[in-house]
Structure formats: C-alpha cells, structure tokens
N, C-alpha and C positions, 0 to 999 in steps of 0.2 A: 504494500500500500504506500502511496506517495502523497505527501502533503507539503507543498511548498519546497523547502530545502531539505526535508526530512523523508527518509524511506524506512518503513517498518517491514521486516521480513521474518516469517516463521519458518523454522527448519527443524529437522530431526537429527540428533546426534546419536550415533550408535557405537558400541564398543563391546568389549568382553571384560567381565569381572575377573581379574587375575587370580583371585582366591578360589572362586568356584568354577571358573571356565564357562560360566553361563553368559549369554548375550544380555546386554542392557541397552535401553533406548530412552532418550528423553527429548522433550520439546525445548527449543531454544528460540527466544525472541531477540532479534538484532535491530537496534535503532541506529541509523546512520544519518549524520547531517553533513551536507555538502556546501561548499562556498567556492566560487570561482572554478567550478569543475573539479574540485578536489575534496576528498574525504577529510573533514576536519574534526569530527567527533564520532565515536562509536561506543555504544553500550551493548554488551552481551548479557542476556538474562536467561540463564539455564534453569530448568526445573530441578533444582537440587534435591527437593523432597522426593520426587519420583525416583531419582537415582538412589537415595538412601533407602527407600522402601525396597527397591529391586535387589540391593546387595544385602538386605537383612539388617541394616543398621537401625531401622525404625520398624515398629510393628506394622503388619499389613493394613492397608486401608479397608475401611468398612464398606 
C-alpha cells in the first residue's frame, strides 16, 4: 500500500527452528519512507509473539 512518500508492505518470513528442526513462519510489516527517490527510513515489525509460540517459548494460543 502506498500513501504519499510512504509504502507499507506485508510479507512472510520463514525459517527453521535450530533446536527442533521444525519450520517456522511469521508475518512481517515493513514501512518505508522515500525522499528524492531514495529510501530514507525503514521500520520492520515482525510478529515476534507468533515466533515465540511456534518455538514453544510461550504457551499455545487459545
């Protein structure tokens, strides 16, 4: 999604939990601001709670 000088993008990050060998996947939001055709700010917002649930560091969601 684009709004003026800012772009929002949702993506999925995947990997493998090295302790269990099981795959993990989380959603990530990236917010990027551009000026003069260049990226001048970027915020990455990963769903860390989803990752913690998947690796067993938090109890399962209800």
